[in-house]
N, C-alpha and C positions, 0 to 999 in steps of 0.2 A: 650291261653286266659283263658281257664277254670281253669287252675292251678293258674294263676294270680288272678282270681276272688276268688278262694278258699282261697288263702293267704290273700287277702284283708278282707274277712269275718272273718277269724281267728284272724286277727290283729284288728278287730273292725271297719274297714273302710267300712261300709255297702254301702254308696253312691258310692264309687269307684267300689266295686264289682258289684253293679247294673248297673253302667255305662258300665263296661266291658261286662257284659252279654247281655245287651240290644243292644250292638254293633254287635252281631252275627246275620248275615243275614239268612233269611229262606232258602236260597240256600246252606248254609253251612252244611256239614255233622255233625257238632256239634250243630246245631240249637236246636234240641229236648233236648239234654242234658243241654244246656245253659238255656233253658226255665224252665226245671225241677229244676235246681239250683236256678233260679230266683224265682220260685214259693215257694221253701222252705224258701228263705229269707223273702218273703212276709208273709208267715205263721208263721215261728218260731221267726224271729227277729222283724218284724213290726206288727205282729198280725193282718194282713190285709187279710181277706178271699176273698175279692173282687179282690185284686191284684193276689192272688193265682189262683183264677178261671180264670182270664184274661190270665194268662200265659198258662194255659192248653187250653183255647180257641184258642190262637195263635198256639199252637202245633197242634190242630185239623184242623185248617185251612191249615197248611203246610203238615201234615201227618195224614190223617183221618183213623186211625186204631181203631179196637174194643177196644184195651187196653187203648188207649188215650181217647176215648169217655167214657169208664168206669171210669177212674180216674177223668175226668172232672165232671161226674155225681156224684161221691162220694164227691167232694169238695163242 
């Protein structure tokens, strides 16, 4: 899934990439990575800092580690 999302981003299909990444459930071992990729799309492609922060908030809810809190605070 993550590779497909990356291919979609590289081909300019941001909506498809976001749809793929949003489909990854919090129980998945790829959830954190999918949300990090989604956050980068929000920040770099959409220039949406709120969307970026929301992705990290979702990560914190699923995996509340110091590193994730730090990144969320920096955003």
